[in-house]
C-alpha positions in Angstrom: -41.8 -19.0 -3.1 -40.9 -17.3 -6.3 -44.5 -18.0 -7.0 -45.5 -16.7 -4.4 -43.9 -13.6 -4.8 -44.8 -13.7 -8.5 -48.2 -13.7 -7.8 -48.3 -11.6 -5.6 -47.0 -8.9 -8.1 -50.1 -9.5 -9.8 -52.9 -7.7 -10.3 -54.2 -10.3 -8.1 -57.5 -11.8 -11.4 -55.6 -15.2 -11.4 -54.1 -17.5 -12.7 -52.3 -15.9 -15.8 -51.4 -12.7 -13.8 -49.7 -15.5 -11.5 -47.8 -16.9 -14.3 -46.9 -13.9 -16.2 -45.5 -12.8 -12.7 -43.5 -15.5 -12.4 -41.9 -15.2 -16.0 -40.9 -11.7 -14.7 -39.1 -12.6 -11.3 -37.6 -15.4 -13.0 -36.4 -13.6 -15.5 -34.8 -11.5 -13.0 -33.7 -14.0 -11.2 -32.0 -15.3 -13.9 -30.5 -11.7 -15.1 -29.0 -11.3 -12.1 -26.7 -14.6 -11.4 -25.3 -13.8 -14.7 -24.2 -10.1 -13.3 -23.0 -12.6 -10.9 -21.0 -14.8 -12.5 -19.5 -11.9 -14.7 -18.6 -10.7 -11.0 -16.5 -14.3 -11.1 -14.6 -14.5 -14.3 -10.9 -14.9 -14.1 -8.6 -12.3 -13.3 -6.9 -13.0 -16.3 -10.0 -11.1 -18.0 -10.0 -7.9 -15.6 -6.4 -7.2 -16.3 -7.8 -6.7 -20.2 -11.0 -3.9 -18.1 -10.0 -0.4 -18.0 -9.2 0.4 -14.6 -11.7 1.8 -12.6 -13.6 4.9 -12.7 -13.6 7.8 -10.2 -15.7 6.9 -7.6 -17.7 10.7 -7.1 -19.9 11.2 -3.7 -23.5 9.6 -5.0 -25.6 12.7 -3.5 -23.4 15.1 -5.4 -26.1 17.3 -6.4 -26.0 19.0 -9.7 -24.6 22.5 -10.6 -24.2 24.2 -13.2 -21.1 27.1 -13.5 -21.9 29.7 -14.9 -19.7 31.7 -17.7 -20.5 35.6 -16.0 -20.6 36.1 -12.8 -23.6 37.9 -13.0 -25.4 34.2 -13.2 -23.4 32.3 -10.8 -26.1 29.4 -9.0 -25.2 29.4 -5.0 -23.9 27.4 -3.4 -24.4 26.2 0.1 -22.0 24.6 3.2 -21.7 21.5 4.0 -23.0 20.5 0.4 -21.1 18.2 -2.9 -21.5 19.0 -6.4 -20.6 18.0 -9.2 -20.5 20.1 -12.7 -18.3 19.4 -16.2 -15.2 22.0 -17.1 -14.6 21.9 -21.0 -11.1 23.3 -22.8 -9.9 26.6 -21.7 -13.1 26.7 -19.9 -13.9 29.1 -17.4 -17.4 28.9 -14.7 -18.7 30.7 -12.0 -20.6 29.8 -8.9 -21.8 31.8 -6.0 -21.0 32.0 -2.1 -23.1 33.4 0.2 -20.0 34.0 3.8 -20.9 35.6 6.8 -17.8 36.8 9.6 -18.0 33.8 11.3 -17.0 31.2 10.0 -13.1 30.4 7.4 -14.8 29.4 4.5 -13.4 26.6 1.7 -14.3 25.8 -1.8 -11.6 22.3 -3.8 -12.3 21.2 -6.6 -11.1 18.1 -8.0 -11.1 17.8 -12.0 -11.4 14.2 -13.6 -10.4 13.8 -16.9 -11.4 10.8 -19.5 -8.9 8.6 -18.9 -6.0 8.2 -21.6 -6.3 12.0 -22.4 -2.9 13.2 -23.2 -1.1 16.2 -21.8 1.3 19.0 -22.2 3.3 20.5 -19.6 1.5 23.1 -17.4 -1.6 22.3 -18.6 -3.9 22.4 -14.8 -6.2 24.4 -13.7 -7.1 26.9 -10.7 -9.5 27.3 -8.4 -10.0 31.2 -7.2 -12.2 33.0 -4.3 -13.7 36.4 -5.0 -15.1 39.7 -3.6 -18.1 41.4 -5.4 -15.6 44.0 -6.3 -13.3 40.8 -7.8 -10.7 41.3 -5.9 -9.1 38.0 -4.7 -8.8 36.6 -1.2 -7.5 33.3 -1.8 -6.4 30.8 -4.8 -4.6 27.5 -6.0 -3.3 25.8 -9.3 -2.3 22.8 -10.0 -1.5 21.0 -12.6 -0.2 17.4 -14.0 3.7 18.9 -14.2 6.4 16.9 -16.3 4.1 13.9 -16.2 2.4 13.3 -19.7 -0.9 11.5 -19.1 -4.4 12.4 -16.7 -5.0 11.5 -13.7 -7.2 13.9 -10.6 -6.6 17.1 -9.7 -7.1 18.6 -6.6 -6.9 22.4 -5.6 -8.7 24.4 -3.1 -9.2 28.4 -2.3 -10.2 29.7 0.3 -11.9 33.0 2.4 -10.7 33.8 6.0 -11.7 36.1 8.4 -8.6 38.1 9.8 -7.8 40.9 12.2 -4.5 41.8 10.6 -6.4 41.1 6.8 -7.5 43.9 5.1 -10.0 42.1 2.5 -12.5 40.3 2.4 -13.0 40.2 4.9 -17.2 41.5 4.5 -20.8 39.6 4.6 -21.8 39.6 1.6 -21.9 37.6 -1.7 -18.3 35.5 -3.1 -17.2 34.2 -5.9 -15.8 31.4 -6.8 -14.1 30.7 -10.3 -12.4 27.7 -12.1 -11.0 27.8 -15.1 -8.9 24.9 -17.0 -5.4 25.5 -19.3 -4.6 23.2 -21.1 -1.8 23.2 -24.4 -3.3 23.6 -28.0 -1.6 19.7 -28.3 -4.1 18.6 -25.7 -6.8 16.4 -25.7 -9.8 18.4 -25.7 -11.8 15.8 -23.0 -14.4 17.8 -20.8 -13.3 16.6 -17.4 -15.9 16.2 -14.6 -15.2 18.3 -11.3 -16.5 17.4 -8.0 -16.7 20.5 -6.3 -17.2 21.4 -2.1 -17.7 23.7 0.3 -16.9 23.7 4.4 -16.7 25.8 7.1 -14.3 26.2 9.4 -15.4 28.2 12.7 -12.9 31.0 13.8 -10.6 31.1 17.1 -12.5 32.2 20.7 -9.4 34.1 20.5 -6.0 34.9 18.4 -2.8 34.7 19.7 0.7 34.9 18.4 0.9 33.1 14.8 4.9 33.0 14.8 6.1 29.5 14.0 9.0 28.2 15.5 12.6 27.8 14.0 13.1 24.3 14.3 10.6 21.0 13.9 11.2 17.5 13.9 12.0 17.1 10.3 14.4 13.9 10.2 12.0 10.4 8.4 11.2 8.2 11.3 12.2 4.5 10.7 9.2 2.3 8.9 7.1 0.0 10.8 8.6 -3.0 11.1 6.2 -6.4 10.7 5.1 -7.7 7.0 3.1 -5.7 5.1 -1.0 -5.9 4.9 -3.5 -5.9 2.8 -5.4 -3.0 2.5 -6.8 -1.3 -1.0 -7.2 2.1 -1.7 -10.7 3.0 -2.9 -11.1 5.4 -5.9 -12.3 9.0 -5.3 -12.4 10.3 -1.8 -15.6 9.9 -1.2 -15.4 5.7 -0.8 -11.0 6.8 0.5 -9.3 3.7 2.5 -8.6 4.8 6.4 -5.4 3.5 7.3 -2.8 4.5 10.4 0.7 3.8 10.9 2.0 0.2 9.3 3.2 -0.5 6.1 0.2 -2.0 3.6 -0.3 -3.3 0.6 -2.0 -3.4 -2.5 -2.4 -3.9 -6.3 -2.7 -0.8 -8.2 -3.4 -0.8 -12.1 -1.6 1.5 -15.0 -4.0 4.5 -15.1 -5.5 4.1 -12.2 -5.2 6.4 -9.2 -5.7 4.8 -5.7 -7.2 6.4 -2.9 -6.8 6.6 1.2 -7.2 8.2 4.0 -5.1 9.0 7.4 -6.0 10.7 10.5 -4.0 13.9 11.9 -4.6 15.6 14.4 -2.8 18.5 16.5 0.6 18.2 16.9 0.6 15.8 15.3 2.9 14.4 11.9 2.3 11.5 8.4 5.4 10.4 7.0 4.2 8.6 3.7 6.2 7.0 1.1 4.9 4.4 -1.8 6.8 1.5 -2.8 5.9 -0.1 -6.9 7.4 -4.2 -6.5 9.8 -5.1 -8.8 9.2 -7.0 -12.7 10.6 -9.6 -14.5 8.9 -8.1 -17.8 11.5 -6.2 -18.5 14.0 -3.4 -17.3 13.3 -0.1 -19.9 12.5 3.2 -17.8 9.2 4.7 -17.8 9.4 8.2 -16.2 7.9 9.6 -13.4 5.7 5.8 -13.6 4.2 6.6 -9.6 2.4 9.3 -8.5 1.9 9.8 -4.7 0.0 12.6 -3.7 -1.3 13.8 -0.5 -3.8 16.4 0.7 -5.5 18.3 3.2 -9.4 18.3 5.1 -10.3 20.8 3.0 -9.3 19.0 -0.3 -6.2 21.3 -0.5 -3.0 20.4 -2.3 0.1 19.9 -0.1 2.1 17.7 -1.6 3.1 15.7 -4.6 6.5 13.8 -5.7 7.7 11.7 -8.7 9.1 8.0 -9.0 11.2 6.9 -12.1 10.6 2.8 -12.8 13.2 0.1 -14.9 11.7 -3.0 -13.5 13.8 -2.3 -9.9 11.7 -1.5 -6.9 11.4 2.3 -6.7 9.7 4.1 -4.1 8.0 7.8 -4.3 8.5 9.5 -0.9 7.0 13.1 0.6 8.7 15.7 1.7 8.8 15.6 5.7 6.0 18.2 6.7 5.9 20.3 10.3 3.5 18.5 13.1 0.0 19.9 12.2 -0.7 23.3 13.9 -3.0 26.7 13.0 0.2 28.8 13.3 0.7 26.2 9.9 -1.6 29.0 8.2 1.1 31.9 8.7 3.4 30.8 6.6 4.6 32.1 2.7 5.0 28.3 2.4 1.8 26.4 0.6 3.4 23.1 2.0 3.2 24.5 5.1 0.1 25.9 5.1 -1.3 23.0 4.0 -0.9 21.7 7.1 -2.9 24.0 9.4 -5.8 21.4 10.0 -6.1 18.1 11.9 -8.8 15.6 10.7 -8.3 13.3 7.7 -5.4 13.8 5.0 -5.7 11.9 1.7 -2.9 10.2 0.1 -3.3 9.7 -3.3 -0.9 6.6 -5.7 -1.0 6.6 -9.6 0.6 4.2 -11.9 1.2 6.4 -15.6 -0.6 3.9 -18.6 3.0 3.7 -19.8 3.6 0.7 -17.8 1.0 -0.8 -19.7 3.3 -1.2 -22.6 6.6 -1.4 -21.4 5.6 -4.4 -17.9 2.2 -5.0 -19.3 -1.5 -4.1 -18.0 -1.6 -6.5 -14.8 -2.6 -5.0 -11.6 1.4 -3.9 -9.8 2.1 -4.8 -6.9 2.3 -1.1 -4.6 3.4 -0.8 -1.0 2.5 2.3 1.1 4.1 3.0 4.2 2.6 5.5 6.6 3.7 6.8 9.6 2.2 9.6 11.8 3.9 10.6 14.7 3.9 13.3 17.4 1.1 13.1 21.3 -1.7 14.7 20.1 -2.9 17.7 21.9 -5.3 19.9 22.6 -7.0 22.5 19.8 -6.0 26.4 18.8 -10.1 27.0 20.7 -12.5 26.8 17.8 -15.5 29.1 18.4 -18.2 26.3 17.1 -17.4 22.9 16.1 -14.9 22.0 13.9 -16.7 20.0 11.6 -14.5 17.8 9.9 -11.3 20.0 11.5 -10.2 17.1 14.0 -10.2 14.1 14.8 -12.4 11.9 16.6 -12.2 8.1 19.0 -14.4 7.0 15.6 -12.0 8.2 13.2 -9.0 6.5 14.4 -11.7 2.9 14.7 -12.1 3.6 11.1 -8.8 4.3 10.7 -7.6 0.8 13.3 -10.3 -1.6 10.8 -9.9 0.2 7.1 -13.3 1.6 6.9 -13.7 3.3 4.0 -14.9 6.9 3.9 -18.8 6.1 2.2 -19.2 3.1 5.7 -18.7 5.8 7.9 -21.0 8.2 6.5 -23.7 5.9 6.1 -23.9 4.3 2.7 -25.1 1.0 3.4 -25.3 -0.1 -0.5 -21.2 0.1 -0.4 -20.8 -1.5 3.7 -23.1 -4.6 2.6 -20.5 -5.2 -0.6 -17.3 -4.1 2.0 -18.3 -6.3 4.7 -19.7 -9.6 3.0 -17.7 -9.7 0.2 -21.0 -9.9 -2.2 -20.3 -10.0 -6.2 -22.8 -7.5 -8.0 -25.0 -10.4 -8.6 -25.8 -11.3 -4.8 -26.5 -7.6 -4.1 -28.7 -7.8 -7.5 -30.0 -10.6 -5.3 -30.7 -9.2 -2.3 -32.5 -5.5 -4.2 -34.7 -8.5 -6.1 -35.6 -10.3 -2.6 -36.6 -6.8 -1.5 -39.2 -6.0 -3.9 -40.4 -8.9 -3.5 -41.4 -7.9 0.0 -43.1 -5.0 -1.3 -45.2 -6.0 -3.8 -46.5 -8.3 -1.4 -47.2 -5.5 1.3 -48.8 -3.6 -1.3 -50.8 -6.0 -3.0 -52.3 -6.6 0.9 
């Protein structure tokens, strides 16, 4: 089969072409097998390797943020973009907005691993109109932890009769600006930017929130934890529903999961680091558990120290998901303003490697979605990402990643079959030989 494929891929002039083609195919097969062997190395070798990098959306388009609003490049709704943010940098992007939908632009800032930060280091994202009036903004920082991790924030422009500014159709600007201490690592940060829109309501109703709401923490789900390793970014975040989930996390690594939360439902989550017998020194802010909403807006972050005994970080109770939550003055409450996929992130401090070794640490994630699903607020159009569908609930039950649901065929093949990289290369090589035969014919 290989000899015949090599001949087909050659120029068809004789034996010499067939022999050369055969050698090329054999070399490719050998290389693929070697890569496959690398993927099967013992776990001990993998422990010393750096943790997996952030998984950017492969469909993201490159865009160059401008130093001035006059030179800003446009960002289209429904698109994801990539850019680079330098230390103390400030970037401008352009939006063309109408008066029929609300707009949200998010940024995920991804520092290079191993960097050092100071208190207050982070970034701010803002949407402004043409006169410089701020429509909405959010700023996030690493807090007291002195290690880098992906940071997420969003800005919004809302169309509402009770709002006096930013209500005209026209040109708006997104500004992403970074704040860094003089002692912080000066490396560039990679950005993943996303622009999503939300339809207005058919009819605006009262926005007053109820004074009381169920804030008590529910009983944890009984039973043994089930394996559900997290993804490495928003794009390949692993789906979860109510349950107790087991994963392994490396020092310096951030894992991503997503949970569908419908209108009227509440999300409760905690992450527990398993104990270690390798030491008892305290690592402050060892585990950071974060929550982001369907528009990739920051909602909450809780941290916990680790000294060898089990340690748990628990998200604060939040109101049920409700369109009215956006009327609150509390940023965490306004973040629970949509139905859709809510994202959980867990980051393990790289300092754990110095005190307890660089091997994976067991992590137990406990998730509860409480409350009956309610009707939506009456959108005047397709809600897009701001809804929970039957397919979403199926994905949560099966553990499908966002990449699998959106049709990333390569990741589907790897996840479904448990294939090593060498096997994937062989599959791709098989497809190449079939193409070559057809082209020759």
